[in-house]
C-alpha positions in Angstrom: 0.0 0.0 -0.1 1.4 3.4 -0.9 1.8 6.3 1.4 -1.1 8.1 -0.4 -3.3 5.1 0.1 -2.4 4.8 3.8 -3.3 8.4 4.2 -6.6 8.0 2.6 -7.4 5.0 4.9 -6.5 6.9 8.0 -8.5 9.8 6.8 -11.6 7.7 6.2 -11.2 6.0 9.6 -11.2 9.5 11.2 -14.3 10.3 9.3 -16.0 7.2 10.5 -15.1 8.1 14.0 -16.4 11.5 13.7 -19.6 10.2 12.2 -20.0 7.7 15.0 -19.8 10.5 17.7 -21.9 13.0 15.7 -25.3 12.3 17.3 -24.1 13.5 20.4 -22.8 16.8 19.0 -25.4 17.6 16.2 -29.0 17.8 15.7 -30.7 15.7 12.9 -30.5 18.3 10.2 -27.0 19.4 11.2 -25.8 15.8 11.1 -27.1 15.5 7.5 -25.2 18.5 6.4 -22.1 17.2 8.1 -22.5 13.7 6.5 -22.8 15.4 3.0 -19.6 17.4 3.7 -17.7 14.3 4.7 -19.0 12.4 1.7 -17.8 15.1 -0.7 -14.5 15.1 1.0 -14.2 11.4 0.5 -15.0 11.6 -3.1 -12.5 14.4 -3.5 -9.7 12.4 -2.0 -10.8 9.3 -4.0 -10.2 11.3 -7.2 -6.9 12.6 -5.8 -5.9 9.1 -5.2 -6.7 7.8 -8.7 -4.9 10.7 -10.2 -1.8 10.1 -8.1 -1.8 6.3 -9.1 -2.1 7.2 -12.7 0.9 9.6 -12.4 2.8 6.9 -10.8 2.1 4.4 -13.6 3.3 7.0 -16.0 6.6 7.4 -14.1 7.8 3.7 -13.3 6.9 0.0 -13.7 4.3 -1.4 -11.4 6.9 -3.7 -9.8 10.6 -3.4 -9.1 12.2 -5.1 -12.2 15.4 -4.8 -14.3 14.8 -3.3 -17.7 17.5 -3.5 -20.3 18.2 -0.6 -22.9 16.4 0.1 -25.0 13.3 -0.3 -22.7 11.2 -1.6 -25.7 11.4 -4.4 -28.2 14.5 -3.2 -30.2 15.9 -4.3 -33.5 18.7 -6.8 -33.9 22.2 -5.9 -35.0 22.9 -6.8 -38.7 24.3 -10.2 -39.2 27.3 -8.8 -41.0 29.3 -5.8 -39.9 32.8 -4.4 -40.4 35.0 -2.5 -38.1 34.4 1.3 -38.1 37.9 1.8 -39.6 37.2 -0.5 -42.4 34.0 1.3 -43.3 35.8 4.6 -43.2 38.7 3.2 -45.4 36.8 1.2 -47.9 33.2 2.5 -47.9 32.1 5.5 -49.9 31.7 8.8 -48.3 28.1 10.1 -48.8 26.7 13.6 -48.7 24.8 14.9 -45.7 22.8 18.0 -45.1 23.0 19.9 -41.8 19.5 21.1 -40.8 20.2 22.1 -37.3 23.5 23.3 -35.9 23.7 24.6 -32.4 27.3 24.5 -31.2 26.6 25.9 -27.8 23.5 23.8 -27.1 23.3 22.2 -23.6 20.9 19.2 -23.1 18.4 19.8 -20.3 18.5 17.5 -17.4 14.7 17.9 -17.3 12.1 19.4 -19.5 8.6 20.7 -18.1 6.8 18.6 -20.6 8.4 15.4 -19.2 6.5 16.0 -16.0 4.1 13.1 -14.8 1.1 15.4 -15.2 1.6 15.3 -18.9 2.3 11.5 -18.9 3.3 11.0 -22.5 7.0 11.4 -22.1 7.5 10.9 -18.3 8.2 7.2 -18.1 11.6 7.0 -16.4 13.1 4.0 -18.3 12.5 6.1 -21.5 13.9 9.2 -19.9 17.1 7.2 -18.8 17.3 5.7 -22.4 17.6 9.2 -24.0 19.9 10.5 -21.3 22.2 7.4 -22.0 22.6 8.2 -25.8 23.9 11.1 -27.9 22.9 9.7 -31.2 19.3 9.2 -32.5 17.9 8.2 -35.8 14.4 8.5 -37.4 12.5 8.8 -40.7 9.8 11.6 -41.3 7.1 8.9 -41.9 4.6 9.0 -38.9 3.6 12.4 -37.5 2.5 11.0 -34.0 5.8 9.0 -33.9 7.7 12.2 -35.0 5.9 14.2 -32.4 7.1 11.9 -29.7 10.7 11.7 -31.2 11.0 15.6 -31.0 9.8 15.7 -27.3 12.0 12.8 -26.3 15.1 14.3 -27.8 14.1 17.8 -26.7 14.6 19.5 -30.1 12.1 20.8 -32.7 13.2 19.4 -36.0 11.9 20.6 -39.4 10.7 17.6 -41.6 10.7 17.6 -45.3 9.1 14.4 -46.6 11.2 14.3 -49.7 9.4 12.6 -52.5 12.5 11.9 -54.5 14.7 10.4 -51.9 13.6 9.4 -48.4 15.6 11.4 -45.7 17.1 9.7 -42.6 17.3 12.1 -39.9 20.3 11.7 -37.6 20.4 13.7 -34.2 23.8 14.2 -32.7 24.6 15.7 -29.4 28.1 16.8 -28.1 29.9 15.9 -31.4 30.7 18.0 -34.5 30.1 16.0 -37.5 32.6 16.0 -40.3 31.9 13.0 -42.6 29.4 10.1 -43.2 30.5 6.8 -44.7 28.5 3.8 -45.5 29.2 0.0 -46.3 26.6 -2.7 -46.3 24.2 -2.3 -43.4 26.4 0.2 -41.7 26.5 4.0 -41.6 29.3 5.7 -39.8 28.9 9.3 -38.8 32.4 10.7 -38.0 32.7 13.6 -35.7 34.8 15.5 -33.2 33.6 15.1 -29.6 32.6 18.4 -27.8 31.2 19.3 -24.4 28.1 21.1 -25.9 26.3 21.2 -29.1 23.4 19.7 -31.0 23.3 18.8 -34.8 20.7 17.2 -36.9 21.8 16.1 -40.3 19.9 14.2 -43.0 21.2 11.6 -45.5 19.1 10.0 -48.2 18.5 6.2 -48.3 19.3 6.1 -52.0 22.9 6.5 -51.0 22.7 3.5 -48.7 23.1 0.0 -50.2 22.5 -2.5 -47.5 23.6 -6.1 -47.9 20.3 -7.3 -46.5 17.4 -5.0 -46.7 15.3 -6.9 -44.2 18.0 -6.4 -41.5 18.5 -3.2 -39.5 21.0 -0.5 -40.4 23.5 0.0 -37.9 24.3 3.8 -37.5 27.5 4.6 -35.5 28.9 7.7 -34.2 32.6 7.5 -34.1 35.8 9.5 -34.0 38.1 9.7 -37.1 40.3 7.2 -35.4 37.5 4.7 -35.5 36.4 4.8 -31.9 32.7 4.3 -31.4 31.0 6.9 -29.3 27.4 5.7 -29.7 25.2 3.8 -32.1 21.6 3.5 -33.2 19.5 0.9 -35.0 17.0 1.8 -37.6 15.0 -0.3 -40.2 15.9 0.3 -43.9 13.2 2.2 -45.8 13.7 2.5 -49.6 14.2 5.9 -51.2 10.9 5.7 -53.1 8.7 5.6 -50.0 7.0 8.9 -50.3 6.6 8.7 -54.2 4.8 5.2 -53.6 2.6 6.8 -50.9 1.7 9.6 -53.4 0.9 7.1 -56.1 -1.1 4.9 -53.7 -3.2 8.0 -52.7 -3.7 8.9 -56.3 -4.9 5.5 -57.2 -7.5 5.5 -54.4 -8.8 8.9 -55.3 -12.0 8.4 -57.4 
């Protein structure tokens, strides 16, 4: 039983005690008024209890449990990978576009919209996941998912929905990106570590040629010397995604 529940039980017990002794202190009409007041107070604290339980559920698991990172059913690593140095030396360097560059940006320890009264982004295992990493990847495919992505990383990111070549958005904290390489199912983002900073770059999936398109892409943030700083896994989506969506919509239109 939580401390809030215990407090409510004690409060109700005190009410019962007051009601039991009420006939000696009040007349019949006064007693009805007092009972109504007490019933309203019980209802009020019942609502408060349910609200607090809901907020607690938004914050943590219902039972003490170990949760691995990421705290959801994640993708598996591709079956074939090369060392970062090999990708840099033998893989093609691909173009990238910087859409956000804030060299003095400092990540917040806490944002107001992560509060449990909001609930959508307050779950502690999710918050810890985002605090552990400095590299995040996404496509501009689902608006609701994109909305969550922005609030979880703490940045407002423009989305383009490029019809000619699908953009992969790569969010990087505390690293100045210099180059991007790819080989097979790997993408290596090379940069210089920094104390501050936030960058968002885009690459197009037409420049990525995975060995196995059904397996995940391994996106690695690394130094020029080949030391991994962080990594992210993301499904491969072909570059004609948006053009197909447009065609399908056109075909369904009478």
